[in-house]
Every structure is written in C-alpha cells, then in structure tokens.
N, CA, C, O and CB atoms as a CASP TS submission, in Angstrom:
PFRMAT TS
TARGET T0000
AUTHOR 0000-0000-0000
METHOD Language model
MODEL 1
PARENT N/A
ATOM      1  N   MET     1      41.450 -15.542 -58.278  1.00  0.00           N
ATOM      2  CA  MET     1      41.749 -15.158 -59.697  1.00  0.00           C
ATOM      3  C   MET     1      41.426 -13.532 -59.839  1.00  0.00           C
ATOM      4  O   MET     1      40.483 -13.044 -59.215  1.00  0.00           O
ATOM      5  CB  MET     1      40.782 -16.111 -60.783  1.00  0.00           C
ATOM      6  N   PRO     2      42.247 -12.753 -60.679  1.00  0.00           N
ATOM      7  CA  PRO     2      42.285 -11.473 -60.779  1.00  0.00           C
ATOM      8  C   PRO     2      41.110 -11.049 -61.516  1.00  0.00           C
ATOM      9  O   PRO     2      40.648 -11.807 -62.369  1.00  0.00           O
ATOM     10  CB  PRO     2      43.467 -11.061 -61.322  1.00  0.00           C
ATOM     11  N   ASP     3      40.523  -9.813 -61.262  1.00  0.00           N
ATOM     12  CA  ASP     3      39.386  -9.201 -61.833  1.00  0.00           C
ATOM     13  C   ASP     3      39.486  -9.215 -63.358  1.00  0.00           C
ATOM     14  O   ASP     3      40.435  -8.727 -63.970  1.00  0.00           O
ATOM     15  CB  ASP     3      39.236  -7.801 -61.308  1.00  0.00           C
ATOM     16  N   ILE     4      38.357  -9.856 -63.966  1.00  0.00           N
ATOM     17  CA  ILE     4      38.280 -10.186 -65.513  1.00  0.00           C
ATOM     18  C   ILE     4      37.164  -9.254 -65.926  1.00  0.00           C
ATOM     19  O   ILE     4      36.007  -9.417 -65.539  1.00  0.00           O
ATOM     20  CB  ILE     4      37.921 -11.866 -65.913  1.00  0.00           C
ATOM     21  N   ASP     5      37.558  -8.237 -66.751  1.00  0.00           N
ATOM     22  CA  ASP     5      36.487  -7.564 -67.522  1.00  0.00           C
ATOM     23  C   ASP     5      35.586  -8.263 -68.506  1.00  0.00           C
ATOM     24  O   ASP     5      36.002  -8.678 -69.587  1.00  0.00           O
ATOM     25  CB  ASP     5      37.066  -6.596 -68.218  1.00  0.00           C
ATOM     26  N   PRO     6      34.237  -8.392 -68.067  1.00  0.00           N
ATOM     27  CA  PRO     6      33.507  -9.361 -68.792  1.00  0.00           C
ATOM     28  C   PRO     6      33.051  -8.642 -70.313  1.00  0.00           C
ATOM     29  O   PRO     6      32.376  -9.256 -71.140  1.00  0.00           O
ATOM     30  CB  PRO     6      32.177  -9.844 -67.818  1.00  0.00           C
ATOM     31  N   ASN     7      33.514  -7.332 -70.501  1.00  0.00           N
ATOM     32  CA  ASN     7      33.237  -6.649 -71.582  1.00  0.00           C
ATOM     33  C   ASN     7      34.236  -6.648 -72.728  1.00  0.00           C
ATOM     34  O   ASN     7      34.059  -6.095 -73.813  1.00  0.00           O
ATOM     35  CB  ASN     7      32.996  -5.446 -71.178  1.00  0.00           C
ATOM     36  N   THR     8      35.363  -7.374 -72.332  1.00  0.00           N
ATOM     37  CA  THR     8      36.370  -7.387 -73.314  1.00  0.00           C
ATOM     38  C   THR     8      36.813  -9.038 -73.551  1.00  0.00           C
ATOM     39  O   THR     8      36.362  -9.870 -72.765  1.00  0.00           O
ATOM     40  CB  THR     8      37.646  -6.389 -72.778  1.00  0.00           C
ATOM     41  N   ASP     9      37.596  -9.407 -74.523  1.00  0.00           N
ATOM     42  CA  ASP     9      37.864 -10.628 -74.649  1.00  0.00           C
ATOM     43  C   ASP     9      38.693 -11.446 -73.454  1.00  0.00           C
ATOM     44  O   ASP     9      39.888 -11.331 -73.181  1.00  0.00           O
ATOM     45  CB  ASP     9      38.479 -10.631 -75.829  1.00  0.00           C
ATOM     46  N   GLN    10      37.859 -12.166 -72.927  1.00  0.00           N
ATOM     47  CA  GLN    10      38.530 -12.905 -71.600  1.00  0.00           C
ATOM     48  C   GLN    10      39.749 -13.592 -71.966  1.00  0.00           C
ATOM     49  O   GLN    10      40.758 -13.427 -71.280  1.00  0.00           O
ATOM     50  CB  GLN    10      37.563 -14.038 -70.904  1.00  0.00           C
ATOM     51  N   LEU    11      39.756 -14.385 -73.031  1.00  0.00           N
ATOM     52  CA  LEU    11      40.831 -15.319 -73.441  1.00  0.00           C
ATOM     53  C   LEU    11      41.914 -14.472 -73.488  1.00  0.00           C
ATOM     54  O   LEU    11      42.899 -14.952 -72.926  1.00  0.00           O
ATOM     55  CB  LEU    11      40.629 -16.077 -74.768  1.00  0.00           C
ATOM     56  N   THR    12      42.092 -13.270 -74.011  1.00  0.00           N
ATOM     57  CA  THR    12      43.048 -12.273 -74.150  1.00  0.00           C
ATOM     58  C   THR    12      43.641 -11.945 -72.752  1.00  0.00           C
ATOM     59  O   THR    12      44.845 -11.826 -72.524  1.00  0.00           O
ATOM     60  CB  THR    12      42.432 -11.057 -74.823  1.00  0.00           C
ATOM     61  N   GLN    13      42.672 -11.820 -71.876  1.00  0.00           N
ATOM     62  CA  GLN    13      42.990 -11.348 -70.498  1.00  0.00           C
ATOM     63  C   GLN    13      43.706 -12.521 -69.790  1.00  0.00           C
ATOM     64  O   GLN    13      44.683 -12.287 -69.078  1.00  0.00           O
ATOM     65  CB  GLN    13      41.647 -10.889 -69.683  1.00  0.00           C
ATOM     66  N   PHE    14      43.210 -13.866 -69.981  1.00  0.00           N
ATOM     67  CA  PHE    14      43.803 -14.987 -69.274  1.00  0.00           C
ATOM     68  C   PHE    14      45.325 -15.201 -69.880  1.00  0.00           C
ATOM     69  O   PHE    14      46.298 -15.477 -69.179  1.00  0.00           O
ATOM     70  CB  PHE    14      42.832 -16.345 -69.465  1.00  0.00           C
ATOM     71  N   ARG    15      45.349 -15.040 -71.186  1.00  0.00           N
ATOM     72  CA  ARG    15      46.850 -15.210 -71.798  1.00  0.00           C
ATOM     73  C   ARG    15      47.698 -14.076 -71.205  1.00  0.00           C
ATOM     74  O   ARG    15      48.815 -14.402 -70.802  1.00  0.00           O
ATOM     75  CB  ARG    15      46.898 -15.098 -73.543  1.00  0.00           C
ATOM     76  N   GLU    16      47.325 -12.773 -71.093  1.00  0.00           N
ATOM     77  CA  GLU    16      47.982 -11.815 -70.343  1.00  0.00           C
ATOM     78  C   GLU    16      48.500 -12.243 -69.030  1.00  0.00           C
ATOM     79  O   GLU    16      49.670 -12.009 -68.725  1.00  0.00           O
ATOM     80  CB  GLU    16      47.154 -10.762 -70.174  1.00  0.00           C
ATOM     81  N   ILE    17      47.643 -12.893 -68.192  1.00  0.00           N
ATOM     82  CA  ILE    17      47.835 -13.371 -66.880  1.00  0.00           C
ATOM     83  C   ILE    17      48.990 -14.369 -67.021  1.00  0.00           C
ATOM     84  O   ILE    17      50.015 -14.245 -66.349  1.00  0.00           O
ATOM     85  CB  ILE    17      46.517 -14.002 -66.270  1.00  0.00           C
ATOM     86  N   CYS    18      48.806 -15.386 -67.926  1.00  0.00           N
ATOM     87  CA  CYS    18      49.698 -16.387 -68.100  1.00  0.00           C
ATOM     88  C   CYS    18      51.159 -16.009 -68.729  1.00  0.00           C
ATOM     89  O   CYS    18      52.086 -16.798 -68.544  1.00  0.00           O
ATOM     90  CB  CYS    18      49.009 -17.338 -68.906  1.00  0.00           C
ATOM     91  N   GLU    19      51.326 -15.051 -69.321  1.00  0.00           N
ATOM     92  CA  GLU    19      52.548 -14.628 -70.111  1.00  0.00           C
ATOM     93  C   GLU    19      53.619 -14.642 -69.200  1.00  0.00           C
ATOM     94  O   GLU    19      54.579 -15.298 -69.603  1.00  0.00           O
ATOM     95  CB  GLU    19      52.445 -13.237 -70.779  1.00  0.00           C
ATOM     96  N   PRO    20      53.754 -14.092 -68.041  1.00  0.00           N
ATOM     97  CA  PRO    20      54.863 -14.043 -67.262  1.00  0.00           C
ATOM     98  C   PRO    20      55.581 -15.636 -67.050  1.00  0.00           C
ATOM     99  O   PRO    20      56.788 -15.828 -66.910  1.00  0.00           O
ATOM    100  CB  PRO    20      54.376 -13.343 -65.885  1.00  0.00           C
ATOM    101  N   LYS    21      54.588 -16.627 -67.065  1.00  0.00           N
ATOM    102  CA  LYS    21      54.830 -17.911 -66.841  1.00  0.00           C
ATOM    103  C   LYS    21      55.754 -18.609 -67.953  1.00  0.00           C
ATOM    104  O   LYS    21      56.569 -19.502 -67.720  1.00  0.00           O
ATOM    105  CB  LYS    21      53.546 -18.541 -66.706  1.00  0.00           C
ATOM    106  N   MET    22      55.455 -17.999 -69.291  1.00  0.00           N
ATOM    107  CA  MET    22      55.962 -18.511 -70.390  1.00  0.00           C
ATOM    108  C   MET    22      57.187 -17.628 -70.874  1.00  0.00           C
ATOM    109  O   MET    22      57.399 -17.420 -72.069  1.00  0.00           O
ATOM    110  CB  MET    22      54.878 -18.637 -71.378  1.00  0.00           C
ATOM    111  N   ALA    23      57.913 -17.168 -69.935  1.00  0.00           N
ATOM    112  CA  ALA    23      59.254 -16.471 -70.366  1.00  0.00           C
ATOM    113  C   ALA    23      60.133 -17.131 -71.156  1.00  0.00           C
ATOM    114  O   ALA    23      60.756 -16.583 -72.066  1.00  0.00           O
ATOM    115  CB  ALA    23      60.027 -16.115 -69.312  1.00  0.00           C
ATOM    116  N   LYS    24      60.240 -18.518 -70.802  1.00  0.00           N
ATOM    117  CA  LYS    24      61.343 -19.381 -71.512  1.00  0.00           C
ATOM    118  C   LYS    24      60.999 -19.537 -72.926  1.00  0.00           C
ATOM    119  O   LYS    24      61.888 -19.607 -73.776  1.00  0.00           O
ATOM    120  CB  LYS    24      61.507 -20.838 -70.877  1.00  0.00           C
ATOM    121  N   PHE    25      59.624 -19.601 -73.255  1.00  0.00           N
ATOM    122  CA  PHE    25      59.220 -19.727 -74.647  1.00  0.00           C
ATOM    123  C   PHE    25      59.418 -18.353 -75.443  1.00  0.00           C
ATOM    124  O   PHE    25      59.884 -18.264 -76.579  1.00  0.00           O
ATOM    125  CB  PHE    25      57.709 -20.193 -74.699  1.00  0.00           C
ATOM    126  N   LYS    26      59.007 -17.365 -74.687  1.00  0.00           N
ATOM    127  CA  LYS    26      58.942 -15.920 -75.376  1.00  0.00           C
ATOM    128  C   LYS    26      60.419 -15.661 -75.539  1.00  0.00           C
ATOM    129  O   LYS    26      60.751 -14.988 -76.515  1.00  0.00           O
ATOM    130  CB  LYS    26      58.139 -14.639 -74.426  1.00  0.00           C
ATOM    131  N   GLU    27      61.338 -16.096 -74.730  1.00  0.00           N
ATOM    132  CA  GLU    27      62.789 -15.683 -75.035  1.00  0.00           C
ATOM    133  C   GLU    27      63.350 -16.608 -76.022  1.00  0.00           C
ATOM    134  O   GLU    27      64.383 -16.199 -76.554  1.00  0.00           O
ATOM    135  CB  GLU    27      63.710 -15.683 -73.759  1.00  0.00           C
ATOM    136  N   ALA    28      62.916 -17.773 -76.403  1.00  0.00           N
ATOM    137  CA  ALA    28      63.253 -18.704 -77.393  1.00  0.00           C
ATOM    138  C   ALA    28      62.969 -18.069 -78.781  1.00  0.00           C
ATOM    139  O   ALA    28      63.718 -18.133 -79.756  1.00  0.00           O
ATOM    140  CB  ALA    28      62.477 -20.014 -77.175  1.00  0.00           C
ATOM    141  N   LEU    29      61.741 -17.431 -78.710  1.00  0.00           N
ATOM    142  CA  LEU    29      61.112 -16.861 -79.898  1.00  0.00           C
ATOM    143  C   LEU    29      61.784 -15.557 -80.292  1.00  0.00           C
ATOM    144  O   LEU    29      62.073 -15.329 -81.466  1.00  0.00           O
ATOM    145  CB  LEU    29      59.618 -16.633 -79.659  1.00  0.00           C
ATOM    146  N   GLU    30      62.062 -14.600 -79.192  1.00  0.00           N
ATOM    147  CA  GLU    30      62.803 -13.539 -79.455  1.00  0.00           C
ATOM    148  C   GLU    30      64.061 -13.620 -79.891  1.00  0.00           C
ATOM    149  O   GLU    30      64.507 -12.765 -80.656  1.00  0.00           O
ATOM    150  CB  GLU    30      62.825 -12.888 -78.556  1.00  0.00           C
ATOM    151  N   GLU    31      64.906 -14.814 -79.397  1.00  0.00           N
ATOM    152  CA  GLU    31      66.335 -15.111 -79.789  1.00  0.00           C
ATOM    153  C   GLU    31      66.212 -15.394 -81.338  1.00  0.00           C
ATOM    154  O   GLU    31      66.854 -14.770 -82.182  1.00  0.00           O
ATOM    155  CB  GLU    31      67.009 -16.445 -78.918  1.00  0.00           C
ATOM    156  N   CYS    32      65.366 -16.346 -81.601  1.00  0.00           N
ATOM    157  CA  CYS    32      64.980 -16.790 -83.255  1.00  0.00           C
ATOM    158  C   CYS    32      64.861 -15.433 -83.955  1.00  0.00           C
ATOM    159  O   CYS    32      65.644 -15.222 -84.881  1.00  0.00           O
ATOM    160  CB  CYS    32      63.336 -17.733 -83.480  1.00  0.00           C
ATOM    161  N   ASN    33      63.947 -14.459 -83.612  1.00  0.00           N
ATOM    162  CA  ASN    33      63.690 -13.542 -84.253  1.00  0.00           C
ATOM    163  C   ASN    33      64.904 -12.555 -84.631  1.00  0.00           C
ATOM    164  O   ASN    33      65.089 -12.023 -85.726  1.00  0.00           O
ATOM    165  CB  ASN    33      62.720 -13.044 -83.617  1.00  0.00           C
ATOM    166  N   GLU    34      65.649 -12.439 -83.527  1.00  0.00           N
ATOM    167  CA  GLU    34      67.041 -11.772 -83.742  1.00  0.00           C
ATOM    168  C   GLU    34      67.830 -12.454 -84.773  1.00  0.00           C
ATOM    169  O   GLU    34      68.340 -11.860 -85.724  1.00  0.00           O
ATOM    170  CB  GLU    34      67.893 -11.762 -82.446  1.00  0.00           C
ATOM    171  N   ARG    35      67.919 -13.737 -84.559  1.00  0.00           N
ATOM    172  CA  ARG    35      68.836 -14.540 -85.398  1.00  0.00           C
ATOM    173  C   ARG    35      68.377 -14.417 -86.819  1.00  0.00           C
ATOM    174  O   ARG    35      69.216 -14.303 -87.712  1.00  0.00           O
ATOM    175  CB  ARG    35      68.880 -16.048 -84.956  1.00  0.00           C
ATOM    176  N   VAL    36      67.137 -14.432 -87.073  1.00  0.00           N
ATOM    177  CA  VAL    36      66.581 -14.451 -88.636  1.00  0.00           C
ATOM    178  C   VAL    36      66.735 -12.996 -89.004  1.00  0.00           C
ATOM    179  O   VAL    36      67.225 -12.751 -90.106  1.00  0.00           O
ATOM    180  CB  VAL    36      64.852 -14.989 -88.854  1.00  0.00           C
ATOM    181  N   ASN    37      66.374 -11.996 -88.211  1.00  0.00           N
ATOM    182  CA  ASN    37      66.553 -10.542 -88.718  1.00  0.00           C
ATOM    183  C   ASN    37      67.895 -10.341 -88.948  1.00  0.00           C
ATOM    184  O   ASN    37      68.129  -9.537 -89.850  1.00  0.00           O
ATOM    185  CB  ASN    37      66.064  -9.454 -87.766  1.00  0.00           C
ATOM    186  N   GLY    38      69.082 -10.956 -88.260  1.00  0.00           N
ATOM    187  CA  GLY    38      70.337 -10.653 -88.401  1.00  0.00           C
ATOM    188  C   GLY    38      70.831 -11.360 -89.584  1.00  0.00           C
ATOM    189  O   GLY    38      71.991 -11.094 -89.901  1.00  0.00           O
ATOM    190  N   LYS    39      70.211 -12.181 -90.282  1.00  0.00           N
ATOM    191  CA  LYS    39      70.852 -13.080 -91.623  1.00  0.00           C
ATOM    192  C   LYS    39      69.916 -12.472 -92.797  1.00  0.00           C
ATOM    193  O   LYS    39      68.761 -12.882 -92.910  1.00  0.00           O
ATOM    194  CB  LYS    39      70.631 -15.089 -91.486  1.00  0.00           C
ATOM    195  N   PRO    40      70.352 -11.648 -93.527  1.00  0.00           N
ATOM    196  CA  PRO    40      69.675 -11.248 -94.888  1.00  0.00           C
ATOM    197  C   PRO    40      69.417 -12.545 -95.707  1.00  0.00           C
ATOM    198  O   PRO    40      70.351 -13.346 -95.734  1.00  0.00           O
ATOM    199  CB  PRO    40      70.651 -10.201 -95.790  1.00  0.00           C
ATOM    200  N   GLY    41      68.456 -12.814 -96.272  1.00  0.00           N
ATOM    201  CA  GLY    41      68.177 -13.693 -97.205  1.00  0.00           C
ATOM    202  C   GLY    41      68.150 -15.197 -96.557  1.00  0.00           C
ATOM    203  O   GLY    41      68.218 -16.157 -97.324  1.00  0.00           O
ATOM    204  N   THR    42      68.066 -15.374 -95.338  1.00  0.00           N
ATOM    205  CA  THR    42      68.031 -16.660 -94.663  1.00  0.00           C
ATOM    206  C   THR    42      66.596 -17.317 -95.088  1.00  0.00           C
ATOM    207  O   THR    42      65.643 -16.654 -95.497  1.00  0.00           O
ATOM    208  CB  THR    42      68.210 -16.462 -92.988  1.00  0.00           C
ATOM    209  N   LEU    43      66.607 -18.690 -94.926  1.00  0.00           N
ATOM    210  CA  LEU    43      65.437 -19.346 -95.157  1.00  0.00           C
ATOM    211  C   LEU    43      64.987 -19.812 -93.909  1.00  0.00           C
ATOM    212  O   LEU    43      63.944 -20.465 -93.929  1.00  0.00           O
ATOM    213  CB  LEU    43      65.554 -20.378 -96.109  1.00  0.00           C
ATOM    214  N   GLU    44      65.608 -19.600 -92.695  1.00  0.00           N
ATOM    215  CA  GLU    44      65.065 -20.003 -91.475  1.00  0.00           C
ATOM    216  C   GLU    44      63.829 -19.191 -91.107  1.00  0.00           C
ATOM    217  O   GLU    44      63.716 -18.001 -91.402  1.00  0.00           O
ATOM    218  CB  GLU    44      66.090 -19.909 -90.433  1.00  0.00           C
ATOM    219  N   THR    45      62.979 -19.836 -90.499  1.00  0.00           N
ATOM    220  CA  THR    45      61.758 -19.061 -89.965  1.00  0.00           C
ATOM    221  C   THR    45      61.623 -19.419 -88.337  1.00  0.00           C
ATOM    222  O   THR    45      62.304 -20.305 -87.821  1.00  0.00           O
ATOM    223  CB  THR    45      60.290 -19.544 -90.857  1.00  0.00           C
ATOM    224  N   CYS    46      60.861 -18.784 -87.757  1.00  0.00           N
ATOM    225  CA  CYS    46      60.562 -18.876 -86.244  1.00  0.00           C
ATOM    226  C   CYS    46      59.279 -19.638 -86.087  1.00  0.00           C
ATOM    227  O   CYS    46      58.744 -19.562 -84.981  1.00  0.00           O
ATOM    228  CB  CYS    46      60.423 -17.412 -85.533  1.00  0.00           C
ATOM    229  N   HIS    47      58.661 -20.407 -87.078  1.00  0.00           N
ATOM    230  CA  HIS    47      57.497 -21.014 -87.108  1.00  0.00           C
ATOM    231  C   HIS    47      57.448 -21.934 -85.759  1.00  0.00           C
ATOM    232  O   HIS    47      56.518 -21.835 -84.959  1.00  0.00           O
ATOM    233  CB  HIS    47      57.355 -21.776 -88.462  1.00  0.00           C
ATOM    234  N   GLN    48      58.456 -22.772 -85.595  1.00  0.00           N
ATOM    235  CA  GLN    48      58.167 -23.723 -84.364  1.00  0.00           C
ATOM    236  C   GLN    48      58.296 -23.041 -83.083  1.00  0.00           C
ATOM    237  O   GLN    48      57.502 -23.413 -82.219  1.00  0.00           O
ATOM    238  CB  GLN    48      59.132 -24.939 -84.314  1.00  0.00           C
ATOM    239  N   GLU    49      59.119 -22.129 -82.775  1.00  0.00           N
ATOM    240  CA  GLU    49      59.183 -21.193 -81.822  1.00  0.00           C
ATOM    241  C   GLU    49      57.871 -20.468 -81.444  1.00  0.00           C
ATOM    242  O   GLU    49      57.402 -20.333 -80.314  1.00  0.00           O
ATOM    243  CB  GLU    49      60.126 -20.312 -82.228  1.00  0.00           C
ATOM    244  N   MET    50      57.384 -20.037 -82.604  1.00  0.00           N
ATOM    245  CA  MET    50      56.104 -19.403 -82.403  1.00  0.00           C
ATOM    246  C   MET    50      54.785 -20.237 -81.923  1.00  0.00           C
ATOM    247  O   MET    50      53.911 -19.753 -81.203  1.00  0.00           O
ATOM    248  CB  MET    50      55.815 -18.795 -83.659  1.00  0.00           C
ATOM    249  N   ILE    51      54.781 -21.712 -82.492  1.00  0.00           N
ATOM    250  CA  ILE    51      53.943 -22.569 -82.149  1.00  0.00           C
ATOM    251  C   ILE    51      54.214 -23.015 -80.637  1.00  0.00           C
ATOM    252  O   ILE    51      53.290 -23.134 -79.833  1.00  0.00           O
ATOM    253  CB  ILE    51      53.987 -23.609 -83.125  1.00  0.00           C
ATOM    254  N   ASP    52      55.432 -23.229 -80.342  1.00  0.00           N
ATOM    255  CA  ASP    52      55.732 -23.664 -78.986  1.00  0.00           C
ATOM    256  C   ASP    52      55.078 -22.466 -78.008  1.00  0.00           C
ATOM    257  O   ASP    52      54.352 -22.768 -77.061  1.00  0.00           O
ATOM    258  CB  ASP    52      57.451 -23.871 -78.788  1.00  0.00           C
ATOM    259  N   TYR    53      55.379 -21.215 -78.303  1.00  0.00           N
ATOM    260  CA  TYR    53      54.885 -20.251 -77.398  1.00  0.00           C
ATOM    261  C   TYR    53      53.422 -20.198 -77.172  1.00  0.00           C
ATOM    262  O   TYR    53      52.987 -20.252 -76.022  1.00  0.00           O
ATOM    263  CB  TYR    53      55.296 -19.026 -77.812  1.00  0.00           C
ATOM    264  N   ILE    54      52.566 -20.086 -78.286  1.00  0.00           N
ATOM    265  CA  ILE    54      51.222 -19.999 -78.235  1.00  0.00           C
ATOM    266  C   ILE    54      50.646 -21.386 -77.849  1.00  0.00           C
ATOM    267  O   ILE    54      49.550 -21.392 -77.287  1.00  0.00           O
ATOM    268  CB  ILE    54      50.710 -19.486 -79.529  1.00  0.00           C
ATOM    269  N   ASN    55      51.273 -22.558 -78.093  1.00  0.00           N
ATOM    270  CA  ASN    55      50.742 -23.663 -77.568  1.00  0.00           C
ATOM    271  C   ASN    55      50.821 -23.807 -75.870  1.00  0.00           C
ATOM    272  O   ASN    55      49.924 -24.334 -75.212  1.00  0.00           O
ATOM    273  CB  ASN    55      51.447 -24.763 -78.282  1.00  0.00           C
ATOM    274  N   GLN    56      51.954 -23.287 -75.344  1.00  0.00           N
ATOM    275  CA  GLN    56      52.047 -23.105 -74.051  1.00  0.00           C
ATOM    276  C   GLN    56      51.214 -22.159 -73.204  1.00  0.00           C
ATOM    277  O   GLN    56      50.860 -22.371 -72.044  1.00  0.00           O
ATOM    278  CB  GLN    56      53.174 -22.838 -73.915  1.00  0.00           C
ATOM    279  N   LEU    57      50.908 -20.922 -74.052  1.00  0.00           N
ATOM    280  CA  LEU    57      50.416 -19.845 -73.388  1.00  0.00           C
ATOM    281  C   LEU    57      48.726 -20.239 -73.405  1.00  0.00           C
ATOM    282  O   LEU    57      47.934 -19.792 -72.574  1.00  0.00           O
ATOM    283  CB  LEU    57      50.909 -18.359 -74.176  1.00  0.00           C
ATOM    284  N   ASP    58      48.356 -21.162 -74.519  1.00  0.00           N
ATOM    285  CA  ASP    58      46.843 -21.545 -74.621  1.00  0.00           C
ATOM    286  C   ASP    58      46.832 -22.475 -73.362  1.00  0.00           C
ATOM    287  O   ASP    58      45.999 -22.257 -72.482  1.00  0.00           O
ATOM    288  CB  ASP    58      46.325 -22.371 -76.178  1.00  0.00           C
ATOM    289  N   HIS    59      47.651 -23.417 -73.252  1.00  0.00           N
ATOM    290  CA  HIS    59      47.725 -24.518 -72.337  1.00  0.00           C
ATOM    291  C   HIS    59      47.496 -23.866 -70.972  1.00  0.00           C
ATOM    292  O   HIS    59      46.761 -24.456 -70.180  1.00  0.00           O
ATOM    293  CB  HIS    59      49.115 -25.315 -72.436  1.00  0.00           C
ATOM    294  N   CYS    60      48.073 -22.671 -70.615  1.00  0.00           N
ATOM    295  CA  CYS    60      47.699 -22.031 -69.353  1.00  0.00           C
ATOM    296  C   CYS    60      46.527 -21.249 -69.214  1.00  0.00           C
ATOM    297  O   CYS    60      45.958 -21.129 -68.129  1.00  0.00           O
ATOM    298  CB  CYS    60      48.644 -21.258 -68.980  1.00  0.00           C
ATOM    299  N   ALA    61      46.165 -20.749 -70.185  1.00  0.00           N
ATOM    300  CA  ALA    61      44.885 -19.830 -70.286  1.00  0.00           C
ATOM    301  C   ALA    61      43.561 -20.584 -70.597  1.00  0.00           C
ATOM    302  O   ALA    61      42.487 -20.151 -70.182  1.00  0.00           O
ATOM    303  CB  ALA    61      45.084 -18.745 -71.447  1.00  0.00           C
ATOM    304  N   MET    62      43.646 -21.569 -71.237  1.00  0.00           N
ATOM    305  CA  MET    62      42.272 -22.290 -71.492  1.00  0.00           C
ATOM    306  C   MET    62      41.514 -22.818 -70.290  1.00  0.00           C
ATOM    307  O   MET    62      40.302 -22.627 -70.185  1.00  0.00           O
ATOM    308  CB  MET    62      42.486 -23.490 -72.392  1.00  0.00           C
ATOM    309  N   PRO    63      42.191 -23.456 -69.415  1.00  0.00           N
ATOM    310  CA  PRO    63      41.526 -23.877 -68.150  1.00  0.00           C
ATOM    311  C   PRO    63      40.776 -22.820 -67.344  1.00  0.00           C
ATOM    312  O   PRO    63      39.729 -22.986 -66.719  1.00  0.00           O
ATOM    313  CB  PRO    63      42.532 -24.447 -67.274  1.00  0.00           C
ATOM    314  N   LYS    64      41.459 -21.762 -67.462  1.00  0.00           N
ATOM    315  CA  LYS    64      40.887 -20.569 -66.587  1.00  0.00           C
ATOM    316  C   LYS    64      39.755 -19.857 -67.528  1.00  0.00           C
ATOM    317  O   LYS    64      38.708 -19.373 -67.098  1.00  0.00           O
ATOM    318  CB  LYS    64      42.191 -19.386 -66.131  1.00  0.00           C
ATOM    319  N   ALA    65      40.132 -19.883 -68.780  1.00  0.00           N
ATOM    320  CA  ALA    65      38.815 -19.346 -69.368  1.00  0.00           C
ATOM    321  C   ALA    65      37.523 -20.247 -69.352  1.00  0.00           C
ATOM    322  O   ALA    65      36.424 -19.743 -69.120  1.00  0.00           O
ATOM    323  CB  ALA    65      39.070 -19.008 -70.808  1.00  0.00           C
ATOM    324  N   PHE    66      37.650 -21.341 -69.557  1.00  0.00           N
ATOM    325  CA  PHE    66      36.557 -22.359 -69.434  1.00  0.00           C
ATOM    326  C   PHE    66      35.931 -22.287 -68.073  1.00  0.00           C
ATOM    327  O   PHE    66      34.711 -22.163 -67.964  1.00  0.00           O
ATOM    328  CB  PHE    66      37.088 -23.799 -69.682  1.00  0.00           C
ATOM    329  N   LYS    67      36.751 -22.362 -66.996  1.00  0.00           N
ATOM    330  CA  LYS    67      36.248 -22.280 -65.672  1.00  0.00           C
ATOM    331  C   LYS    67      35.491 -20.973 -65.488  1.00  0.00           C
ATOM    332  O   LYS    67      34.558 -20.935 -64.686  1.00  0.00           O
ATOM    333  CB  LYS    67      37.372 -22.409 -64.673  1.00  0.00           C
ATOM    334  N   SER    68      35.830 -19.942 -66.162  1.00  0.00           N
ATOM    335  CA  SER    68      35.017 -18.666 -65.930  1.00  0.00           C
ATOM    336  C   SER    68      33.774 -18.568 -66.838  1.00  0.00           C
ATOM    337  O   SER    68      33.066 -17.562 -66.805  1.00  0.00           O
ATOM    338  CB  SER    68      35.916 -17.396 -66.184  1.00  0.00           C
ATOM    339  N   LEU    69      33.522 -19.556 -67.608  1.00  0.00           N
ATOM    340  CA  LEU    69      32.294 -19.584 -68.451  1.00  0.00           C
ATOM    341  C   LEU    69      30.948 -19.723 -67.618  1.00  0.00           C
ATOM    342  O   LEU    69      30.988 -20.497 -66.662  1.00  0.00           O
ATOM    343  CB  LEU    69      32.407 -20.781 -69.457  1.00  0.00           C
ATOM    344  N   LYS    70      29.854 -19.108 -67.861  1.00  0.00           N
ATOM    345  CA  LYS    70      28.701 -19.071 -67.076  1.00  0.00           C
ATOM    346  C   LYS    70      27.609 -19.939 -67.796  1.00  0.00           C
ATOM    347  O   LYS    70      26.491 -20.064 -67.296  1.00  0.00           O
ATOM    348  CB  LYS    70      28.256 -17.596 -66.846  1.00  0.00           C
TER
END
C-alpha cells in the first residue's frame, strides 16, 4: 500500500489511488458533461453518470480506508 499521510483525509487519498481504475466511469461522465454543455436549454443531466462514478470509486476506496483504521 502506498504511503498515506495520516494528517490529511485518508479517504480522499484512497480515492485518488483508485481513480485510474475508474477511467471507464469517468469517461462516461465527461462525455455526458460535454453532451449537456453542447445543448443549450437541455433537460438532460449527468446525475446517473456521477452516481455511477462515485459509487465505483467508493467501492474501491472504502475497503482500503477501513483496513487502515487503527
């Protein structure tokens, strides 16, 4: 496990470690954002893509975070 700074938010650090594995979900979110930003007045949101991305990111990070608890 990489060095984790105990003086900063460890969950954020674990999410950063997991982020490269979530490229598929981040790409879907970015594509949605581009689509929404390209359509003025659209009712489409990227809510589901954001939920999917954060859910997968936390699914990866949480076990690491709990394992590091003392």
